[in-house]
C-alpha positions as CSV (number, residue, x, y, z in Angstrom):
1,M,0.0,0.0,0.0
2,V,1.3,3.4,-0.9
3,A,1.1,6.2,1.6
4,R,-0.5,9.4,0.4
5,R,0.6,12.8,1.4
6,K,-1.5,15.9,1.3
7,L,0.1,18.9,-0.4
8,S,0.4,21.7,2.1
9,T,0.2,25.3,1.0
10,A,3.9,25.6,1.7
11,S,4.7,22.6,-0.5
12,V,2.6,24.1,-3.4
13,L,4.6,27.3,-3.0
14,T,7.8,25.3,-3.1
15,L,6.6,23.7,-6.3
16,A,5.7,27.1,-7.7
17,T,9.2,28.4,-6.8
18,A,10.8,25.5,-8.5
19,A,8.6,26.0,-11.6
20,A,9.6,29.6,-11.8
21,K,13.3,28.7,-12.0
22,L,12.7,26.5,-15.0
23,K,12.4,27.9,-18.6
24,A,9.3,25.8,-19.1
25,P,7.7,24.6,-15.8
26,L,7.3,20.9,-15.4
27,E,3.9,19.6,-16.4
28,S,3.5,17.9,-13.0
29,V,4.3,21.1,-11.1
30,E,1.7,23.0,-13.1
31,Q,-0.9,20.3,-12.7
32,A,-0.3,20.2,-8.9
33,L,-0.8,24.0,-8.7
34,F,-4.0,23.7,-10.6
35,V,-5.3,20.8,-8.5
36,K,-4.5,22.7,-5.3
37,R,-6.5,25.7,-6.6
38,V,-9.5,23.4,-7.6
39,R,-9.4,21.9,-4.1
40,L,-9.3,25.2,-2.3
41,D,-11.7,27.4,-4.3
42,P,-15.2,27.1,-2.7
43,R,-16.8,27.2,-6.2
44,T,-14.9,24.1,-7.4
45,K,-13.9,22.1,-4.4
46,G,-17.1,20.0,-4.6
47,L,-16.8,19.1,-8.2
48,L,-16.7,15.4,-9.3
49,W,-13.4,14.9,-11.1
50,C,-10.2,12.9,-11.1
51,A,-6.7,12.9,-12.4
52,V,-5.6,10.0,-14.6
53,P,-2.1,8.7,-13.6
54,N,-1.1,7.4,-17.0
55,G,2.2,9.1,-17.3
56,G,5.6,8.4,-15.7
57,T,8.2,5.7,-15.8
58,R,7.2,2.4,-14.5
59,H,8.8,-1.0,-14.1
60,P,8.0,-3.1,-17.1
61,R,6.1,-5.7,-14.9
62,E,4.0,-2.9,-13.4
63,A,3.3,-1.5,-16.9
64,V,2.1,-4.9,-18.2
65,N,-0.1,-5.3,-15.1
66,L,-1.7,-1.9,-15.5
67,K,-2.3,-2.6,-19.2
68,R,-4.0,-5.9,-18.2
69,Q,-6.2,-3.9,-15.8
70,G,-7.3,-1.5,-18.6
71,V,-4.9,1.4,-18.5
72,V,-4.6,2.8,-22.0
73,P,-2.3,5.5,-23.4
74,G,-3.6,8.9,-24.3
75,V,-6.3,9.4,-21.7
76,P,-6.4,13.1,-20.7
77,D,-4.7,14.1,-17.4
78,M,-7.9,15.4,-15.7
79,L,-11.5,14.5,-16.2
80,F,-14.3,16.7,-14.8
81,F,-17.7,14.9,-14.7
82,E,-19.8,18.1,-14.6
83,L,-22.3,19.5,-17.0
84,G,-20.9,22.5,-18.8
85,Y,-22.6,25.9,-19.4
86,T,-23.9,24.6,-22.7
87,S,-24.6,21.0,-23.8
88,F,-21.2,19.5,-22.7
89,C,-21.3,16.5,-20.5
90,G,-17.8,16.8,-19.1
91,L,-14.4,18.5,-19.4
92,A,-11.2,16.8,-20.3
93,I,-7.9,18.7,-19.7
94,E,-4.6,17.5,-21.1
95,M,-1.6,19.3,-19.4
96,K,1.5,19.8,-21.5
97,R,4.9,21.4,-21.0
98,R,6.0,23.8,-23.8
99,P,7.0,23.1,-26.5
100,N,5.5,19.5,-26.3
101,K,2.5,18.7,-28.3
102,V,-0.2,16.1,-27.9
103,S,0.7,12.6,-29.0
104,P,-1.4,10.7,-31.6
105,E,-3.0,8.7,-28.8
106,Q,-3.9,11.8,-26.9
107,R,-5.3,13.5,-30.0
108,E,-7.4,10.4,-30.6
109,W,-8.8,10.5,-27.0
110,L,-9.5,14.2,-27.2
111,T,-11.3,13.8,-30.6
112,G,-13.2,10.8,-29.3
113,L,-14.4,12.6,-26.2
114,E,-15.5,15.6,-28.3
115,A,-17.5,13.3,-30.5
116,R,-19.3,12.1,-27.3
117,G,-20.2,15.5,-26.0
118,W,-17.2,16.5,-23.9
119,S,-15.4,19.8,-24.0
120,T,-11.6,19.3,-24.3
121,A,-8.6,21.5,-23.8
122,V,-4.8,21.3,-23.9
123,C,-3.3,23.6,-21.3
124,Y,0.3,24.6,-20.8
125,S,0.0,26.2,-17.3
126,A,-2.0,26.0,-14.1
127,E,-3.4,29.4,-14.9
128,E,-4.5,28.3,-18.4
129,A,-6.2,25.2,-16.9
130,W,-7.9,27.3,-14.2
131,T,-9.3,29.8,-16.9
132,T,-10.4,26.8,-19.0
133,L,-12.3,25.3,-16.0
134,C,-13.9,28.6,-15.0
135,D,-15.0,29.3,-18.6
136,Y,-16.4,25.8,-18.8
137,L,-18.4,26.3,-15.5
138,S,-19.3,29.9,-16.4
139,I,-17.7,31.3,-13.3
140,T,-15.3,34.3,-13.0
141,P,-11.6,33.2,-12.8
């Protein structure tokens, strides 16, 4: 069993400081900042959503086991299971680090979700992801 640690405000600020020192902030740092904001803002902390831990380096045995359990490449980083301000049934956000672009598998997922009534976005910063979520929910950023 893996122990889970809550991100304190201090640890998020440390992540932000580390990100500021990099030319292009790490995707994981930007995503952690965005997640912290979603969890803290009273307008979004009650949303039904999840992050999809598809990325990262894994031991080959673990990768095979996860694939057997149904993990597939390309699924967006975050899925919000909330009705949008129009007719969207959910919001999928793929976080990226500049200058990276979406992979063919990620593009396939984003296109497939759009065809099924989802709003999708590729975001390059926590701020961009926050603005995307606020626009989707019709709330002021």
